[in-house]
N, C-alpha and C positions, 0 to 999 in steps of 0.2 A: 514565666516566659514560655510561650508555645511556639516551637520552630515551624509549625504548620502554617500559622497565620503570619507569614512574613512575605514581603515583596520579593526577596531573594529566592524563597522556596517556590513561589508561584512562577517566577521567571524561569527557574530551572525546570519546573514541570512542563512548561510550554516548549522549552528547547528540546527536552527529552522526548516530547510527543511529535516532533517535526517528522521523524522517520516514519512513525506509525501513521501520521496523517497522510503522507505521500502514498504509503501502501494502501491505505483505506480508499483513497481517491481512485487508485488503480482498480481495486477490488470492486468499486461501485460499477464501473463499466462492465465488468464480467457478470455481476449479479443482475444488473438491469436487463441484460439480454438473456437471462435465465440459463447461464452457464456457471461452471465452477472451475476455478484455476488453482490447482494445488502446488504450482510451481513458483508462485510469487516470491516466497522466501528464498528459494534456490536462485531465482534470477537476481534478487538483491545480493545474495552472497557471491554469485559468479561475477557480477558487475563490480563489486568491491575488490575481489581478488584481482580481476583483470586491471582495474585502475591502479591498484597498489603495485602490480607487476610492471605496468607501463612506466609508472613514476620511477621505480627502481632502475629501469632500463634507460632512463634519461629522456623520455618523451616530454616535449614542452608542457609546462604546467597548464597552459590554457586549453590544451587539447585533451587532457586526461578526463575532465568531467564530461566533455562533449562525447568522447568515445564511450564512456561508461553509460550515458543516457541512450546512445545509439545502440549499444550492445543489448541493453534492456529491451528496447523496442524491437530489435531483431529477434530476440528470444520469444517475445510476445507474438510477433508475426509467425514464427514457426508454430507456436501453439495454435494459432488461428488456422493456419494452412492444414495442420494435422487433423484438427477438429472438423473443418468444413470440407476439404478436398478428399480426405481419406475416409470420412464418415465415422471416425472414432469418437466415442463420447469424450467430452471435455475432462471428465473426471479421470479417466484412464490416460488419455493423451497427455494431459498436463502433468500427471504423476510420472509418466515415463520421461518426459522432457526434464522434469525436476531431478530425477535420479541421474540422468545423463549430465546435467549441469553440476550436480554434486560431484560426480567423478572428475569432470573437467576442472572444477575448482581445486579439488585435492591435488590433481596433477600439476596445476599451475603454481600452487603454493608449496608444493613438495611436502604437504602435511604440516607445515610450520606456519609461522606468523610473519607477514610481510609488513615492515614498518620503516623502510629506508626511503628517504627523499620524498615523503608525502608532501605535496604542494602546500606551502604556507597559506596561500590564498584560500584553499579549501578548508583548512583548519580554522582560519579567521571567520570564514563564512559560517561554518557550523557551530562555532563556539562563542563568536563575538556578539556584542549587544549594543543596541542603540537605545539609550534611555531605559535600560533594564529590559528591553524587548529584544530577543535574539534575532540576528539577521535572518536566520533560517525560518524563524517563526513569521516574520514579515513576508518572506518568500512563499511560505505555505499559505498565508492568507490570500496572496495574489493568486496562487494556484487554485484555491478554493473558489475564489470569485470567478475565475476563468471557467472552471468546470460547471459551476452553477449557471453561468450564462449559456454555455454550450447545451447543457441539459434542458434548460427552460426556454431558450430563445433562438435556437437554430433548428433547421430541418434534420440535421444529424441527431440531435438530442431527441426529437420526436420519433425518429426512426428507431433509435435504441429502445425506447419504451414500447413501441409498437411491436418490435421483434420479440421482446421479452414477454409481452402479453400474449401473443399468438403468432408463431412463425408463419403458419399457414395463411392466416388473415393478412399479415403483412405482405406476404408474397403476392396475394391476389390484389393488394392495393398498389402494386407496382414497386414495392421496396426491394432493393437487391439485398436479400437477407444474408446471403454468404458474405458479401462485401462488408456489410455492417458488422457482422460477427467477427470477421478478421480484423477490422479496424478497432473493435472493442478490445480484443486480445492484445493488439499492438499498443494501444494506449495504456493498457494495464502494465505491460512490460516497460514502456517508457517511464511511467511513474516509479516503477521499481528501480530503474536506473537512476532516477533523481534521488530516491531514498538512499540508494547506495552511496551517492556522492556525499550526502549529509552525514551518513553514518561513518564513512571512512574519515571524514573531517573530524567528527566528534571523538572517535576512538584513536585516530592516528595510526591505525594498523588494520590489517585484514587477514582473515584465515578462512578455511573452508567451513568453520563451525559458526561463523558470525551471521546473524540475521534470520536464519531459518526458522527460529522459534516465534517470529513475529507474525506468521501467517494467520493463525486462528484468532489472536487478539484483534488484528486488523479487520477480519471478517466480522467479529463481534460488533464493532462500532458501526459497521455498515448496516448489519441487521437492526441495530438499535435505532438507526436513523428513521425506520419506518414507524417508530412510536412517537415521533415529534414533528410539528410543523405541518406535514402532509401525511397523516396516518395511513398506513398500508402501502406507501410509495417511498422508495429509496430517494433520499434527497440530501443535498450538501449541508444545509443548516442543521438537520437532524444528526448527520454524521459528526459534525463538529461538537454538538452538545453531548452526544454519546461518548466521544473520545475524551472530552474534558471530565465527564462524570467518572469514567473508568480510570483516568489518570489520577484524579483526586482520591478515589478509593484506594488505589495501589499505593499512592504516596502516603496516605494516612496509615496504612498497614505497616509500611516500612518505618515510618517515624515512631510508631507505637512500640517498635522493637520486636515485632513478630518475625520469626524466621522466614526463610525463602518459601517454605511450603505454604505459608499463608497467602502469599501472592499467587501461587499456582491454583490454590483452592478458589480464590476470588476470581481468577480468570475463567476457570471452569464453570463457576456458577453464573457469571456474566454471559458466557457463550450460550449456555442452556436457556437462560432467561431471554436473551436477545433473539434466538431462533424461535422460541415459543411465542414471544410477543409479535415477532415478524409474521409468523403463520396465522395467528389470531386476527391481526389487523388486515392482512391480505385477504383473508376469507371474508371479513366484514366488508372490505372495499369491493369485492367481487359481488356480494349480495346486494350492495347498494346501487350497482349499475342497472 
């Protein structure tokens, strides 16, 4: 009997990757426009803590996830404004916002765990299944289809890729570069808020320590997307494939009985390989033009 090759195990893998998938979708918008957002994990954490606190205070259950998603989008908008209007590099600007959000999260949670009155609907959505497929997995699939459509079949998607390819050229082409960059950061924050809704439902609790470690693994699968389907170009199908491969690898390590350090080593190796593959394929794509 091998616990790896079971329907139950694969079902749980997909459910556990729903949060990562949402973060990765947000990270795609950032990397496509050639920026880098270090605050994604902190936005996720802040949105979780805010949602748990609102639930504890008796805010209607239907409003909690809406406010969480809106809070994430607001944080992303702040990142975009700092980067574009103040001219601060996205690396430094988002790191600063992340540190501020970390402090706010600690203040809101009082340094403890918030687990009172978490909406049952959020828990069912995050943990429940339909024919062994998690509700949150179905929701993630819909989000992936939506982002895929936006990136490939809308003017906004074409503008994102144009800005990422060359901001100067995009400006000369009449694209409102600053607006596109702001919207990319806002979209990333929105997806962080959605990820927070799922993670809060899965854990049934929130604290200032939850979610921040997911940033680099999420970027890893985005970088890996350049290695599949459309080599050298960030794309949704490649992101999904990269996420599944990473998830299966980590799950295999856990089932084999290797300690937590094995998972960390695996994540580090994957991050290095994903960035290297991304750089190589991007260079080849540029030469082919």
